[in-house]
Each structure stands twice: as structure tokens, then as C-alpha cells.
N, C-alpha and C positions, 0 to 999 in steps of 0.2 A: 525636439528629437521624434523621429520619423514612429508612427504608431506601432508600425510590424516590429521594428527592431525593441520597441519597450516591451512589446509583447513577448518577444522571443527572451529576452532578460527577464523579464518577471518569470516565465515560465518557465526558464532554467533554476532560478532562485527559487520556484516553488519546488521542484521536483527535488532538489537538494535538500532544502529544510523539512519536508514532509517526509522524505526519507528518514533522515537523521531521528526526528521527534518518533517517528513510529518505533525506529530501533531501541531508541531511549526508553521507550512505554513496556516496550519486551524486557529489556534490561531492569526497569523500576519494579515492574511487579512481580518477575522473579526474583528478586532481592528482597520485595516485602514479603513473598511467600514462602523465604527460610533459604533459598539457595543465593549465595554470593557469589558465586562464579562471573555472572558478567560484571558484576562491580570490579572485582581482581581482575579482570582484563582489559580494563577501562572503558566500557562501554556504555557506562551512564553519561559518559562525555560527549559535550557538542562537538568535538574533533570531526569532521567529515572523514579523514582518514582511517579511522576505527570501524565507519560504518559502511563507505561505499562499495559496492558492487561495478567492476568497468562496466561491464555489460547489463546489468539489471537497471543500476542506479542510473546511469549516465548516457548508455550509446540507447539501449531499447526507448526509454522514454524521450531522451532528447528527439531521435528518430522522428516518433510518432508525434511529439510538438510541430516539429517542423511539415511533415506533413500535413497537419492541422491550418498551420499559421500561413505556411509559405504555399502548398499544394491547395489549399481550401478544401481537402477532402476531410468530413469529420470523424475521424476515427478515434476511439477512447486511447487517452493516455494514462499508463500504467507503469508499474515498474518493482524493483525488490532489491533490499540492500544485503549485504551479508547476515545470515541467520546469528541471531545473540543464543551463544552457547547456554546450554542450562543442564544441571544434573536434575531429572524429574524425580529423583528417589529422595531428594532435599526438599522438594517442594509438600507443601501443606496439600490438604485435600484430595491427598492419592492420586488416583489416575484423572481425576478433572482438573489438577494443578498444572499440568502442560496446556491444557485447552484453554485454560483462562489467560495465563500468559500468552499462548498464540493468538486469542482473538484481540486483546490488549492494544496490538500494534494495528490492526484495521480501523479499530475503534479509536483511536486517536485520531487517524486520519478522516473518519467519518466526523466527529466532536467537531476538529477545526473546520470543516467546510461548516457544518452545522452554525458555530459560531460566526463568522464572517457572512454567511447568507442571513443569520439573524439581525447583524450589525447592519448591512447596507438595506434591508427592509426596513427595519427601526429608525434608521435615519433620512429615509426615503428618496434615498439616491437616484438619481434621473437613469433610466435604465439605456438612453443614447448616450451617455458620457462614458469617458473613459475610464472611470474608475469603477462603474459597474462593469465593461468590459474587462478590466483587469481582475476585477473580485470574482468574475464571474469563472475565469482562467483557474483562478486558486482554487474554487470549489470543484471544477470538474476535475483537476487532476487528482485533488484529495479523495474524490468520488471514486476516480478510477482505480487507486490504490487502496480503498476499502474495496470494491469489487473485486478486483483481479485476486488479493489476497484473501479474499474469503471464498474462493472455489476451493472445494474440497479435492485438491490435489497433491500431493505430495512434490514438493516439498512446501507446497505453499502454505499458509497459517489455517485456512480452512479445513486442511486434510489432520491438523490435531482435534480439532473439533469433532469431526467426524469419528477419528482413531477411539476416543473416550469411549463410544456407544458401540464401535465395530464388534463382531464378533471374533474368535481368533484367526479364521483363515483369512479374512477381509486384511486383517492387523500385519500379518506377515507379507500381503501382497502390498500393502502400503510401505513398509520398510524397505522393502526391495527396489520400489520405485522410488522412495525418498535418497535412497543411497546414491542415486546416478546424480542428485543436486539440479543445477542448471540445466543440465543435459536435457534430464526431465522435462521441464518446463519447455526448453526448446521446441520438443518434440510435440509437446500439447500444441503451441502455438505454429507449427508446421501444418498440422494434421486436422487441426479443427478451428482452423483460422477462421472462417465463415460463421459457423454455429457459436463460436467465441465472442467473435467481434458483434455479431448481433444482439447476444445475452448481456454483455456487458454495456452496448449503447443502451438498450432499453431500459436495463436496472439505473443506470449511471442518468438518464435523463427522468425515471421516475423519480426519483429521489431528487435529482434538480430542481424538477416543479414541485415539490413537497417544500422546498428553502425557500422560494423564491415567488 
């Protein structure tokens, strides 16, 4: 099998798998903290249809993947799935409950990246091998999901962490931005593409170097 085609297949599979694990982790932590909304809506399932957002989970990360592999341009690969619904008033730990649920998703991506990095380092996988290249792609995609989703801009997960500590005026502003959904993220990507890409690239490769 052609190595480029294999990288694309593994990359697309990683994007799908990582998105699903990310959202299931949100749902699982929310359920453990006392809110069963996500469980009743089927969000603890590995069925991709209940998690995948056409733009954030497929089109955007796939486009970035093709730019990397086909175009040879090293841009960060990231994405987002459908947000997991939850009732913040049913969660433990008051206003910190939503923040715990939010950061759980990105942390699942960071954990997957770490486990694969630890595995290939422990096994002494040759850096010139296809296995190392495929593993690196898996790690980079998951680090991209982690870094992107931890940006404190609504409706990304990192905004929930900021929200729990922010003054009331900032919270109201964040709520108004969050209501715009993916449109707000699209504006972020359009107007801050340069600084955002630089920040993500530097953050991803810093973490990558720590793992390998």
C-alpha cells in the first residue's frame, strides 16, 4: 500500500476515533458528577453519528490533514465534535463542575498522545520506520485536538475553565459569544489565523518533543 494513502487513512481514522473519545469522556465525567443528561441522549456510545459534527469533526480536520500530507505544509491538525449537553446545576462542585467536564475531553486527547508516545519510546521503534511515522501522526492529531480545544474562547472547552474564574462581566460576554456556536469558531479561525496557527504549532511541537 502506498505510504501517502496509508497516512491519509490512518489520519482520518485517528480524527474520527479521537473526536469520539473526546466527547465520550465529556459525557462520562458529566455522568459521574451527577448529571445523566448525556447518558440519556446516547452520548456514552461509540456510535460516531451521535458525536460527529460535519464541519468541526470531518471537513476542517480532514482539510488540514490533506494540507499536511498532500501539500507538504506543516499546519496543526485540529477539530471539534458536537458539544455534549449537560445541566450545570446538577453537577457536583458548584461552578467548578462544568470546568471539570470541559477539560476532561481535551485531557483524553493528551492522554492518548502520551500513551502512544510512551509506547513507541519504550519499544524503541526506529524513527525512520512507517510505524513511527503513523504513531507520530496519531500523537500530533491528538495534541492538536488538545491545544485547540483548550483555547479559552467560547464555545471551546478551555472557555469553561476560564468561565469558572471570570468576573460576571466577562461571563456575560462569553455567554453571548458561545451562543454563536461554530460561527464564533469560524470567525476566530478567519481573523486570527496567523497568530493562532503559530501558537498551536509551537505548543503542539513543544509537547511532542516532551513525549518522544
